[in-house]
C-alpha positions in Angstrom: 0.0 0.0 0.0 1.3 3.5 -0.9 2.1 6.0 1.8 0.4 8.8 -0.2 -3.4 8.6 -0.8 -4.5 8.2 -4.4 -7.9 9.8 -3.4 -9.4 11.6 -0.4 -12.8 10.4 0.9 -15.5 12.9 1.7 -19.1 13.0 2.7 -21.0 16.0 1.4 -23.4 17.8 3.9 -26.1 19.7 2.1 -26.9 23.1 3.6 -29.7 25.4 2.5 -28.7 29.0 1.5 -25.0 28.3 1.4 -22.4 26.0 -0.2 -22.5 22.4 0.7 -19.9 21.3 3.3 -17.3 18.7 2.3 -16.3 16.7 5.4 -13.1 14.7 5.0 -13.7 11.1 6.3 -10.7 9.1 5.0 -8.5 8.2 2.0 -8.0 5.5 -0.6 -4.5 4.0 -1.2 -3.6 2.2 -4.4 -2.5 -1.5 -4.1 1.2 -2.1 -4.9 0.2 -4.1 -8.0 -2.0 -1.2 -9.2 -5.1 -3.4 -9.4 -7.2 -1.9 -6.6 -7.5 0.4 -3.6 -7.7 0.1 0.2 -10.1 2.6 1.5 -9.4 3.8 5.1 -12.3 5.6 6.8 -12.3 7.5 10.1 -16.1 8.0 9.9 -19.1 6.8 8.0 -21.6 9.1 6.1 -25.1 9.3 7.4 -26.5 9.0 3.9 -24.2 6.2 2.8 -22.6 8.2 0.0 -18.8 8.6 -0.1 -17.2 10.9 -2.7 -13.6 10.2 -3.7 -11.5 13.1 -5.0 -7.9 13.5 -6.0 -5.7 15.0 -3.2 -5.1 18.7 -3.5 -1.7 20.1 -4.5 0.4 22.1 -2.0 -0.8 25.4 -3.5 -4.4 24.6 -2.7 -6.0 24.8 0.8 -5.5 21.4 2.4 -8.5 21.3 4.7 -11.3 22.5 2.4 -13.0 20.2 -0.1 -14.1 21.3 -3.5 -17.0 23.7 -3.8 -20.1 22.2 -5.4 -23.2 23.5 -6.9 -26.1 22.7 -4.6 -27.8 19.5 -5.6 -25.0 18.2 -7.7 -21.5 16.7 -7.3 -20.0 18.9 -9.9 -17.2 21.2 -8.7 -17.9 24.9 -9.1 -15.2 27.4 -10.1 -14.0 29.4 -7.1 -14.4 33.1 -7.3 -11.2 35.1 -6.8 
């Protein structure tokens, strides 16, 4: 198993009137042979849905998940 996660695991908490909240709950690590992943979770989502996303690079905020359009799993462009 790799020491760096291939994906981060999130549960998305829907919030009315504001952006959804992406709560990090774990990570997925690629098998050494490249044929699968181990998923390590520190929590389980209430709705049973887990979203896997590529880890952020060093120049992106480490503790915030992607912003999404309410009602979808599609990332929204951040306003600068």
